[in-house]
C-alpha positions as CSV (number, residue, x, y, z in Angstrom):
1,M,-15.6,6.7,4.9
2,T,-17.1,8.5,7.9
3,Q,-15.0,10.4,10.4
4,E,-15.7,7.7,13.0
5,E,-14.6,5.0,10.6
6,F,-11.5,6.9,9.7
7,L,-10.5,7.3,13.4
8,I,-11.1,3.6,14.1
9,A,-9.0,2.7,11.0
10,K,-6.2,5.1,11.9
11,K,-6.1,3.8,15.5
12,E,-5.9,0.2,14.2
13,Y,-3.2,1.0,11.7
14,I,-1.0,2.8,14.3
15,E,-1.5,0.1,16.9
16,L,-0.5,-2.6,14.5
17,L,2.7,-0.7,13.5
18,V,3.6,0.0,17.1
19,S,3.0,-3.7,18.0
20,T,6.0,-4.7,15.8
21,E,8.2,-2.9,18.3
22,R,10.5,-2.0,15.4
23,K,13.2,0.4,16.3
24,N,12.1,4.0,15.3
25,I,8.6,2.9,14.3
26,E,7.4,6.1,16.0
27,G,9.6,8.1,13.6
28,L,7.9,6.5,10.7
29,I,4.5,7.1,12.1
30,S,5.4,10.7,12.7
31,F,6.5,11.0,9.1
32,L,3.1,9.5,7.9
33,E,1.3,12.0,10.2
34,K,3.2,15.0,9.0
35,N,2.7,14.1,5.4
36,D,-0.7,13.2,3.9
37,F,-0.6,9.4,4.3
38,F,-3.8,9.2,6.4
39,D,-5.7,11.6,4.2
40,A,-4.4,10.4,0.8
41,P,-6.4,8.4,-1.7
42,S,-5.1,5.0,-2.8
43,S,-5.4,6.0,-6.5
44,S,-6.5,8.8,-8.6
45,K,-9.6,6.9,-10.0
46,Y,-9.1,3.2,-9.9
47,H,-9.6,2.0,-6.3
48,S,-10.3,3.7,-3.0
49,S,-9.9,7.0,-4.8
50,F,-11.3,9.0,-1.9
51,K,-9.9,10.9,1.2
52,H,-8.4,8.3,3.6
53,G,-8.4,5.7,0.8
54,L,-4.8,4.8,1.2
55,L,-5.3,4.0,4.9
56,F,-8.4,1.9,4.0
57,H,-6.6,0.0,1.2
58,S,-3.5,-0.7,3.4
59,L,-5.7,-2.2,6.1
60,N,-7.6,-4.3,3.5
61,V,-4.3,-5.7,2.3
62,Y,-3.3,-6.5,5.9
63,H,-6.6,-8.4,6.6
64,N,-6.3,-10.2,3.3
65,L,-2.7,-11.2,4.0
66,I,-3.8,-12.7,7.4
67,K,-6.5,-14.7,5.7
68,L,-4.3,-16.0,2.9
69,A,-1.5,-17.0,5.3
70,D,-4.1,-19.0,7.2
71,I,-5.6,-20.5,4.0
72,Y,-2.2,-21.7,2.8
73,D,-1.1,-22.8,6.3
74,L,1.8,-20.3,6.4
75,E,0.9,-18.2,9.5
76,K,3.5,-20.1,11.5
77,S,6.3,-19.8,8.9
78,I,5.9,-16.1,8.1
79,N,6.7,-13.6,10.9
80,T,3.6,-11.7,12.1
81,N,5.6,-8.5,12.2
82,S,6.6,-9.0,8.6
83,I,2.9,-9.4,7.6
84,I,2.1,-6.1,9.4
85,I,5.1,-4.2,8.1
86,T,4.7,-5.3,4.4
87,S,1.0,-4.9,4.2
88,L,0.7,-1.5,5.9
89,L,3.8,0.0,4.2
90,H,3.6,-1.5,0.7
91,D,2.1,1.7,-0.7
92,I,3.7,4.4,1.4
93,C,5.2,5.6,-2.0
94,K,1.8,7.3,-2.4
95,T,2.5,9.7,0.5
96,S,2.7,13.2,-0.9
97,F,1.8,11.8,-4.4
98,Y,-1.7,13.0,-5.1
99,V,-3.2,16.5,-5.2
100,L,-6.8,17.7,-5.6
101,E,-7.6,19.7,-8.7
102,K,-10.9,21.1,-10.2
103,R,-12.1,19.5,-13.4
104,N,-15.3,19.7,-15.4
105,K,-17.4,16.5,-15.5
106,K,-20.7,15.8,-17.1
107,I,-23.2,14.7,-14.4
108,N,-26.7,13.8,-15.5
109,G,-26.2,15.7,-18.8
110,V,-24.9,18.9,-17.0
111,W,-21.3,20.0,-16.8
112,E,-20.2,20.6,-13.2
113,E,-16.9,21.5,-11.6
114,V,-15.7,18.6,-9.4
115,D,-12.7,17.8,-7.3
116,V,-10.4,15.1,-8.8
117,Y,-7.1,13.6,-7.6
118,T,-4.1,14.0,-10.0
119,I,-0.6,12.8,-9.6
120,N,2.2,15.1,-8.5
121,D,5.1,12.8,-7.8
122,T,7.7,14.9,-5.8
123,F,10.1,11.9,-5.4
124,P,9.9,9.9,-8.7
125,A,11.7,6.8,-7.6
126,G,9.3,4.1,-8.9
127,H,6.6,2.3,-6.9
128,G,7.5,-0.7,-4.8
129,E,11.2,0.3,-4.6
130,K,10.1,3.8,-3.5
131,S,8.1,2.4,-0.6
132,V,11.2,0.4,0.4
133,I,13.4,3.5,0.3
134,I,10.9,5.6,2.4
135,A,10.4,2.9,5.0
136,Q,14.2,2.2,5.3
137,Q,14.8,5.9,6.1
138,F,13.1,5.1,9.5
139,I,13.1,1.4,10.2
140,K,15.3,-1.6,9.2
141,L,13.6,-4.1,6.9
142,S,14.5,-7.7,6.5
143,M,15.4,-9.1,3.1
144,E,12.0,-10.8,2.9
145,E,10.2,-7.6,3.7
146,I,12.2,-5.6,1.1
147,L,11.4,-8.1,-1.6
148,A,7.7,-8.4,-0.7
149,I,7.3,-4.6,-0.7
150,N,9.5,-4.1,-3.8
151,W,7.6,-6.7,-5.9
152,H,4.0,-6.2,-4.5
153,M,2.8,-5.3,-7.9
154,G,3.8,-8.7,-9.3
155,G,3.6,-9.0,-13.1
156,F,1.9,-5.5,-13.3
157,D,5.3,-4.0,-12.4
158,I,6.8,-2.2,-15.4
159,R,10.1,-3.9,-14.6
160,C,8.6,-7.2,-15.6
161,M,8.4,-6.1,-19.2
162,D,11.7,-7.8,-19.9
163,Y,13.2,-11.1,-19.1
164,Q,15.5,-9.9,-16.3
165,G,12.6,-8.3,-14.4
166,K,10.4,-11.4,-14.8
167,T,13.2,-13.6,-13.6
168,A,13.9,-11.4,-10.6
169,L,10.2,-11.4,-9.6
170,S,10.0,-15.2,-10.0
171,N,13.1,-15.7,-8.0
172,A,11.8,-13.5,-5.2
173,M,8.5,-15.3,-5.1
174,E,10.2,-18.7,-5.0
175,K,12.6,-17.5,-2.2
176,F,9.9,-16.0,0.1
177,K,6.2,-16.9,0.2
178,L,5.4,-13.5,1.6
179,V,6.2,-11.9,-1.8
180,T,3.5,-13.9,-3.4
181,L,1.0,-13.5,-0.5
182,L,1.4,-9.7,-0.4
183,H,0.8,-9.5,-4.2
184,M,-2.3,-11.7,-3.9
185,S,-3.6,-9.6,-1.0
186,D,-3.1,-6.4,-2.9
187,I,-4.8,-7.7,-6.0
188,A,-7.8,-9.0,-3.9
189,A,-8.2,-5.6,-2.2
190,T,-7.9,-3.7,-5.5
191,Y,-10.0,-5.7,-7.8
192,L,-12.5,-7.6,-5.5
193,E,-13.1,-5.4,-2.6
194,E,-12.6,-1.7,-3.3
195,K,-14.8,0.6,-5.4
196,R,-13.5,1.4,-8.8
197,E,-14.8,4.4,-10.8
């Protein structure tokens, strides 16, 4: 991502959040600015594992969610602000989560020292639930938004390893279509659109 692409993406991201007119959205944006959200990768090596990757991924999820809501004729039944909030904030749990380290990597048969992202979770509160916790420190989320962000990993969520977790996810998806759409949007961005190492 070039510097110009980054600045355009950051402007779009902030303008979308501001457009929700959610009380204290400026406080949340300030938190993201003060921490590393806009510089962070989306993963250590799986998808968008580069500087600004988390911003890039979040916007991909937003654009996918808009498309899916249209495909399934749900754009009128799902609040536009909820689409913005859930897609752009679903992975804020990755703020202050990755650090750059030096590692040796064999490139063209020669060992070279390279920068790699590793995990340094300073607030180990899970994944989707951690994003909900962080967001709610600044803005009020609806029940639909809480469930969509909380369960955006779908069946990949470790909590779905037992019957109770699977049942909770299924109930959330049946209750709110946004839960399913956010998961589908995230999967499409991760596995179909973004570079994986």
